[in-house]
N, C-alpha and C positions, 0 to 999 in steps of 0.2 A: 250894225252887225256885219262882219265880213261875209262875202259870198262863200258858199261851201262848194268845193270841187265835186263834180259829178262822180269822180272815181270812188268817193267815199260811199256813195249809194249803191254802186255796182256790187260791192262785196256782199252785203246782206241780201240784196235782191237775187243775186246768183245763188247764194246759199239756200234761200227760200225756194227757188225754182228747182234746185237739185233735190231738196228734201221732199217737196210735194210730188214732183214727177217720179222720183225714185221710189217713194213710199207707195204711190198708187200703182205704178207699173210693177213694182216688186210684188205687191199683194195679188194683182191679177195674174201675173206669170206664175206665182207660187200656186194659186188655185188651179191653173191649167196644168202645171206639172204634177200636182198632187192627184188630180183626177186620172191622169195617165198612169201614174205609178201605183196608186192604191184604190182606184175606182172599180177595179174588178174586170175592166174590159181589156181589149187588146191594146198593146202599146201603140201609141200614135207616132206618125212620122215627125210630128212637131215636138216630141218630148224633149229632144236635145235643144231645140230653139227655146222652149219655155225655161229650161234650166239655165241656159246662157243668159236669157233676158232677166231672169230672177237674180243671177249673180251680178250682172251689170247694174241692175236697179238698186240692189242692196249697197253696192259700192258707191253709187251716186248718192243714195240717201245718207250713208255714213259720212261721205265727203261733205255734204251740205251741213250736217249737224256739227262736224268738226270745224267747218268754216265759221259757224255761229259761235262755237266755243272760243275760237281765236279772236273774233271780233269783240265778243263780250269781255274776254280777258284784257284786250287792249283798252276797252272802254273803262273798266274799273281800275286799271293801272295808270291811266293817263291823269295828268295834273288838271286838265280842264273839265274832267267829268264826262267827256264825250269824245269818241273818236272822230266825230264829225265837226268839231270846232265850235260847239255851242258856248256862248258866254255865260258866266255865272254871276249871280247877284252878290252884292256885298254881304258879309256876315251879319251886319246890323239889320239889313233889310230882310234877312232870311229867318229871323227869330219870331215867326208868327205862330199862333196857338197850334195849328194842325201839325207843324213841323216839330214843335216842342213835344207834343203828345206822341208823335211818331217815334222820337228818340227814346222817350220813356218806355214805350211799348216794345221797341226793339231790344232794349236792355232787359226788359221783363221776359221776353221770349228766351233769351240766352240764360237768364237766371233760372227760369222754370225748367229748362232742359237739364241744367246742372243739378238742380234739386231732385228732379225725377230720377236721374242716374244714382245719386247718392242714397236715396231712400230704398232702393231695391236691395233684396237679400242676395248675398253672394256666396258661392260655394267656398269651401276651404281653400285658402291660397297655397296650402301645402301640396295640393294636387296640381297636375299639369292643366287639367280642365279649368280649375278655379283661376289659375294665373292667366290662361288664355281668355276666359270670360271677362276678367277685369280689364285686360289690355284691349279686348274687342270693344268693350263699353266706352273706354276712354277715347280710342281712335274714332269710333262712331260719333261720339259727342263732338270732338274737335272738327271732323269733316262736315258734319251736318250743321254746326253752328258757325262755321267759318264765313259763309255768305252773309249771315246776319251781322257778324262782327265787322265785316268789310263795309256793309251798308251803313252801319252806325258810325264808323270812322269817317266815311266820305260825307255824311250829312251832319257831322258834329258841329260844323261852323257855317255851313251854307246849304242851300237847297239843291244839292247835287243830284241831277236827274239819273245818272248812272247808278248811284246808290239807291235812289227811290225805286228804280226799275228792278234792281237786284232784290230789294226787300219785297216787292210785289210778287216776283217769281218765287222766292223762297217761302213767303207767307202762303201763297196759293197752294203750293205743293204740300206744305205742312198741314194746311186745313183739310185738303183732300185725303192725305195719307192717314188722317185720324178719323175719317168718317166711317160709319158702319158698313155702307155699301162697298167701300173700297176694301175693307177687311174681308167681306163676303166674297168679293171678286177674286181675291187672292187665296180663298179657302182657308182663312185664318179663323181661329176660334173667337166667338163673340165675347168671351171673357176678357179679351184684350181691351174691349171698349170700357175703360174705367174713367174715374173722375180726372185722372191725369190726362187721358186722351181728350176728354172734353175740354179741359183747360188749354191744351195745345191747339185744338181746332179753333176755339174761340179767339185765342190770342193771334193765331194766324189770320183769321178773318178780320179782326180789328186792325191788324197791321196793314193789310191790303187796303182797307178803307182809308186809314189815315195817310198812307203813302199816296193814294190816289187824290185825296183832298189837298195834300201838300203840293203835289204836282200841278193840280188845277189852279191852286192859289198863285203859284209862281209863274204860271203861264206856259204854253207850249213854245218850244224853240225849234229852230231848224235842226233837222236830224233826229228829233225825238222818236219818230216812228221806227227808224232803223235801230236806235239804241234799245228801245223796248223789245222789239222782236228778237234782236240778236241776243240780248241778255236773257230773255225768257227761255229760248231754245238752247242757248249756251249753258244756262244753269241746269236745264233738264239733262243735257248731255253729260255734264259734270256729275250729277247725282247718279245717273245710271252707271257711269264709268267707275266711280269709286265703289259703288255697291257690288258690281260684278267682279271687280278686282279683289275686293275684300272677301267675297264669297269663294273665289278660287283659292285665295291664300288660306282661308279657313278650312276648306276641304283638304288641301294638301298638308295642313298642319297635323291632321289626325290620320294620315295614311302613310 
């Protein structure tokens, strides 16, 4: 296996450093600024410093997350399955049980999400609200299932580690997003916890397990740590980004 240039490692390590330092310093500086502004006491001479530190830290954190997103995008778009030059096994050697089950489960995740959308009741399409609700559901389905479709495509003929990492990230978030404590954390009604949510959570967990088994069976390769970390945080950034953008567009559509 060819040696991997160190410059490939610098990208995700720098992104991780920016994200961790920016997140920690941003939180601490925000606490300091909040105490001065809303703590009820006299304004501190360091209030301006806290605000500036908070702004710089948030910028560093967002820069780190964006770097993860770019690295992850390069990884899933590359022909080799890794931005770090990892070699892939032949298609014949990659058809082992864990990977085959992983493909079936990934396809099942996409099919379940589609069926979940189709079985819901919809408002009348003659109204503006009904048209927007249908469009919103279709766009949400496409954006949420795109990572699973990409993972399935990349692992269809070989044990592509970028595809497996993407499936692990997407399956983990899907499982967490369907759990009751997450709904409670977001102050959502418990009625949302239905049989469909249970199926989504179970399939997400099974997908993560099968992807991990497939990864373990194929063996670790040079650069896998960077691929896993970059794709996980890059996918998180992608999910937050499209949800925030869609929420803004939704709010503007009715004002």
